VODREN-59061 format. One line per 10 residues: number of its first residue (from 1); for each residue z, y negated, x negated of C-alpha. Coordinates in steps of 0.25 Angstrom, whole numbers, plus 5000, padded with zeros to 4 digits. Layout:
NUM> Z:Y:X; ...
//
This chain:
1> 5011:5056:5012; 5011:5041:5014; 5019:5033:5003; 5021:5018:5002; 5024:5014:4987; 5028:5000:4984; 5027:4994:4970; 5027:4980:4963; 5042:4977:4964; 5050:4972:4952
11> 5058:4961:4947; 5053:4946:4948; 5060:4933:4946; 5063:4924:4958; 5050:4916:4962; 5041:4927:4957; 5031:4936:4964; 5029:4951:4965; 5020:4959:4973; 5024:4973:4978
21> 5014:4983:4984; 5015:4995:4993; 5005:5006:4993; 5003:5017:5004; 5000:5030:4997; 4995:5042:5004; 4991:5036:5017; 4977:5037:5023; 4983:5032:5036; 4982:5018:5041
31> 4993:5009:5037; 4997:4999:5047; 5008:4989:5045; 5015:4988:5031; 5026:4980:5026; 5036:4976:5016; 5051:4976:5017; 5062:4974:5007; 5077:4978:5006; 5087:4971:4997
41> 5100:4977:4993; 5110:4977:5004; 5099:4971:5014; 5091:4977:5025; 5076:4980:5023; 5068:4967:5027; 5054:4964:5031; 5046:4958:5020; 5032:4958:5026; 5023:4967:5034
51> 5008:4968:5036; 5000:4975:5047; 4987:4982:5046; 4980:4970:5051; 4986:4961:5041; 4997:4954:5049; 5008:4950:5040; 5023:4947:5043; 5033:4943:5033; 5048:4943:5032
61> 5054:4929:5033; 5060:4929:5019; 5047:4932:5012; 5037:4923:5020; 5029:4914:5011; 5032:4922:4999; 5027:4936:5001; 5014:4941:5005; 5011:4955:5010; 4997:4961:5010
71> 4990:4975:5011; 4978:4982:5006; 4973:4992:5016; 4964:4998:5006; 4974:5002:4996; 4986:5003:5007; 4994:4993:4999; 5003:4982:5003; 5007:4971:4995; 5019:4961:4995
81> 5017:4948:4986; 5030:4942:4984; 5031:4928:4979; 5042:4918:4977; 5052:4929:4976; 5067:4927:4978; 5079:4935:4974; 5081:4938:4989; 5068:4945:4988; 5074:4956:4980
91> 5073:4969:4987; 5066:4983:4988; 5053:4981:4995; 5047:4991:5004; 5034:4993:5010; 5031:5000:5023; 5019:5004:5031; 5015:5010:5044; 5005:5021:5042; 4997:5030:5050
101> 4993:5031:5065; 5008:5033:5068; 5012:5021:5059; 5022:5029:5051; 5031:5020:5043; 5032:5022:5028; 5040:5015:5018; 5039:5013:5003; 5050:5016:4993; 5052:5001:4990
111> 5050:4992:4977; 5061:4983:4971; 5058:4968:4970; 5069:4961:4963; 5068:4945:4962; 5077:4939:4951; 5083:4925:4953
//
Protein backbone atom coordinates (compact mmCIF):
# COMPACT_ATOMS: atom_id res chain seq x y z
CA UNK A 1 0.00 0.00 0.00
CA UNK A 2 1.32 3.40 -0.98
CA UNK A 3 1.76 5.95 1.77
CA UNK A 4 3.08 9.49 1.68
CA UNK A 5 4.70 10.64 4.90
CA UNK A 6 5.69 14.24 5.56
CA UNK A 7 8.21 15.29 8.17
CA UNK A 8 10.29 18.30 9.18
CA UNK A 9 7.60 20.70 10.28
CA UNK A 10 7.90 22.69 13.46
CA UNK A 11 8.11 26.11 15.04
CA UNK A 12 10.40 28.76 13.61
CA UNK A 13 10.79 32.49 14.03
CA UNK A 14 9.87 34.89 11.25
CA UNK A 15 12.77 35.27 8.86
CA UNK A 16 14.00 31.76 9.57
CA UNK A 17 14.19 28.65 7.44
CA UNK A 18 12.78 25.17 7.54
CA UNK A 19 12.88 22.13 5.28
CA UNK A 20 10.05 19.63 5.06
CA UNK A 21 10.24 16.25 3.39
CA UNK A 22 7.77 13.83 1.85
CA UNK A 23 8.61 10.17 1.34
CA UNK A 24 6.55 7.78 -0.76
CA UNK A 25 6.60 4.43 1.02
CA UNK A 26 5.47 1.14 -0.42
CA UNK A 27 5.51 2.07 -4.05
CA UNK A 28 7.51 0.40 -6.73
CA UNK A 29 5.37 2.16 -9.30
CA UNK A 30 6.42 5.22 -11.22
CA UNK A 31 5.77 8.56 -9.52
CA UNK A 32 4.92 11.34 -11.92
CA UNK A 33 3.96 14.78 -10.63
CA UNK A 34 4.41 15.66 -6.98
CA UNK A 35 3.44 18.75 -5.08
CA UNK A 36 3.17 20.67 -1.87
CA UNK A 37 0.00 22.36 -0.67
CA UNK A 38 -0.85 24.12 2.55
CA UNK A 39 -3.93 24.94 4.54
CA UNK A 40 -4.14 27.58 7.22
CA UNK A 41 -6.96 27.65 9.78
CA UNK A 42 -10.15 28.94 8.22
CA UNK A 43 -8.65 29.06 4.74
CA UNK A 44 -8.80 26.86 1.67
CA UNK A 45 -5.96 24.58 0.74
CA UNK A 46 -3.61 26.39 -1.63
CA UNK A 47 -0.87 25.43 -4.00
CA UNK A 48 2.67 25.90 -2.73
CA UNK A 49 4.75 24.20 -5.43
CA UNK A 50 4.69 21.32 -7.86
CA UNK A 51 7.39 19.38 -9.65
CA UNK A 52 6.95 17.02 -12.58
CA UNK A 53 8.78 13.79 -13.27
CA UNK A 54 10.90 15.68 -15.76
CA UNK A 55 11.75 18.36 -13.24
CA UNK A 56 9.49 21.20 -14.36
CA UNK A 57 8.57 23.38 -11.40
CA UNK A 58 5.71 25.69 -10.58
CA UNK A 59 5.35 27.89 -7.48
CA UNK A 60 2.42 29.63 -5.91
CA UNK A 61 2.71 33.41 -6.07
CA UNK A 62 2.98 33.81 -2.32
CA UNK A 63 6.15 31.69 -2.05
CA UNK A 64 8.04 32.55 -5.22
CA UNK A 65 11.62 33.53 -4.50
CA UNK A 66 11.49 32.11 -0.96
CA UNK A 67 10.70 28.42 -1.36
CA UNK A 68 12.49 25.74 -3.35
CA UNK A 69 11.00 22.39 -4.27
CA UNK A 70 13.13 19.41 -5.23
CA UNK A 71 12.87 15.66 -5.47
CA UNK A 72 15.11 12.62 -5.29
CA UNK A 73 13.79 9.91 -7.59
CA UNK A 74 16.08 7.26 -6.15
CA UNK A 75 14.64 7.59 -2.64
CA UNK A 76 11.15 8.69 -3.75
CA UNK A 77 11.53 11.78 -1.58
CA UNK A 78 10.40 15.32 -2.23
CA UNK A 79 11.68 18.33 -0.33
CA UNK A 80 10.52 21.86 0.28
CA UNK A 81 13.12 24.34 1.45
CA UNK A 82 11.41 27.35 2.99
CA UNK A 83 13.39 30.55 3.56
CA UNK A 84 12.47 34.01 4.80
CA UNK A 85 9.45 32.57 6.52
CA UNK A 86 6.59 34.84 7.49
CA UNK A 87 3.75 34.47 9.97
CA UNK A 88 1.39 34.06 6.99
CA UNK A 89 3.26 30.88 6.06
CA UNK A 90 1.84 29.19 9.13
CA UNK A 91 -0.22 26.21 7.96
CA UNK A 92 -0.40 22.47 7.69
CA UNK A 93 1.71 21.46 4.73
CA UNK A 94 0.59 18.48 2.67
CA UNK A 95 2.33 16.61 -0.10
CA UNK A 96 0.65 14.80 -2.94
CA UNK A 97 1.81 12.52 -5.71
CA UNK A 98 0.43 10.84 -8.82
CA UNK A 99 1.57 7.24 -8.78
CA UNK A 100 1.27 4.34 -11.18
CA UNK A 101 0.14 3.86 -14.75
CA UNK A 102 -3.29 5.28 -13.91
CA UNK A 103 -1.78 8.24 -12.07
CA UNK A 104 -3.68 7.59 -8.86
CA UNK A 105 -3.52 10.58 -6.51
CA UNK A 106 -2.21 10.13 -2.99
CA UNK A 107 -1.99 12.63 -0.13
CA UNK A 108 0.15 12.70 2.96
CA UNK A 109 -1.21 13.34 6.44
CA UNK A 110 0.33 16.79 6.69
CA UNK A 111 2.99 18.43 8.82
CA UNK A 112 2.45 21.59 10.85
CA UNK A 113 4.62 24.63 10.19
CA UNK A 114 4.26 27.50 12.62
CA UNK A 115 6.05 30.80 12.12
CA UNK A 116 6.16 33.11 15.10
CA UNK A 117 6.29 36.84 14.51
